[in-house]
C-alpha positions in Angstrom: 89.9 177.3 123.9 93.5 177.2 125.0 96.1 176.1 122.4 97.7 173.2 124.3 100.4 172.7 121.7 101.8 176.2 122.4 101.3 176.2 126.2 104.6 177.3 127.7 104.3 174.9 130.7 106.2 171.6 130.3 104.2 168.7 129.1 103.8 165.8 131.6 101.9 162.5 131.8 98.4 162.6 133.2 97.2 159.0 133.0 97.1 155.7 131.2 95.1 155.5 127.9 94.2 153.2 125.1 93.5 154.2 121.5 90.8 152.2 119.8 90.6 153.0 116.1 87.3 152.0 114.5 88.0 154.6 111.7 85.1 156.8 112.9 85.5 160.4 113.9 84.5 161.5 117.4 84.5 164.8 119.2 86.5 165.6 122.3 89.4 163.3 121.5 93.0 164.1 122.1 94.4 166.7 119.7 96.5 164.2 117.7 93.8 161.5 117.3 92.1 161.8 113.9 90.0 158.7 114.0 88.8 156.3 116.7 88.5 157.0 120.4 90.7 157.1 123.5 89.7 155.7 126.8 91.7 156.8 129.8 92.1 155.5 133.4 94.4 155.2 136.3 95.9 152.0 134.8 95.5 150.3 131.5 93.3 147.6 132.9 90.9 150.3 134.0 90.7 151.5 130.4 89.8 148.0 129.2 87.2 147.6 132.0 85.5 150.8 130.8 85.6 149.7 127.2 84.0 146.4 128.2 81.2 148.2 130.1 80.4 150.7 127.3 80.3 147.9 124.7 77.6 146.0 126.6 80.0 143.6 128.1 81.1 142.3 124.7 84.8 142.2 123.6 84.3 143.2 120.0 86.0 146.5 120.6 89.3 144.6 121.1 89.7 144.2 117.3 90.0 148.1 117.2 92.8 148.4 119.8 95.5 150.4 118.1 97.9 151.3 120.9 98.3 151.4 124.6 99.8 154.7 125.8 99.2 157.8 128.0 97.5 161.1 127.9 99.6 164.2 128.4 98.9 167.6 129.9 98.9 169.1 126.4 95.9 166.9 125.4 98.0 164.4 123.4 97.9 160.6 123.2 101.5 159.3 123.3 103.0 155.8 123.0 104.5 154.1 126.0 108.0 154.9 124.6 107.4 158.6 124.2 105.6 158.7 127.6 108.7 157.2 129.2 110.9 160.1 128.0 108.3 162.7 129.0 107.9 161.3 132.5 111.6 161.1 133.1 112.3 164.6 131.8 109.5 166.0 134.1 110.7 164.1 137.2 107.7 161.8 137.2 110.0 158.7 137.2 113.5 158.5 138.8 115.0 156.5 136.0 114.5 156.5 132.2 112.5 153.4 131.2 112.4 152.0 127.7 108.6 151.9 127.9 106.3 153.5 130.5 103.9 151.5 132.7 101.4 153.3 134.9 103.0 151.5 137.9 106.2 153.6 137.1 104.2 156.8 137.9 102.1 155.9 140.9 
């Protein structure tokens, strides 16, 4: 398995993501997520739609929403604020935003 933290390629933003922390541990989560699960999608509303479907169309998962953010090419979940910096530094946005929205990317 590749060590994404030490990958020499610059880190960039892949997609929108939401971290739901139910204090359980799950496999195959971003490297910096120690509890809960992350759902990713093109935009944040896609993530909520997926969460709604996998929770039998109930909204109980909302109480576990910890943060809206993004996934990076180095398998990290980052906040909207950190994502804004990464996206700007990698030329994914033409101006530095205070917080990143998926609409800023595509």
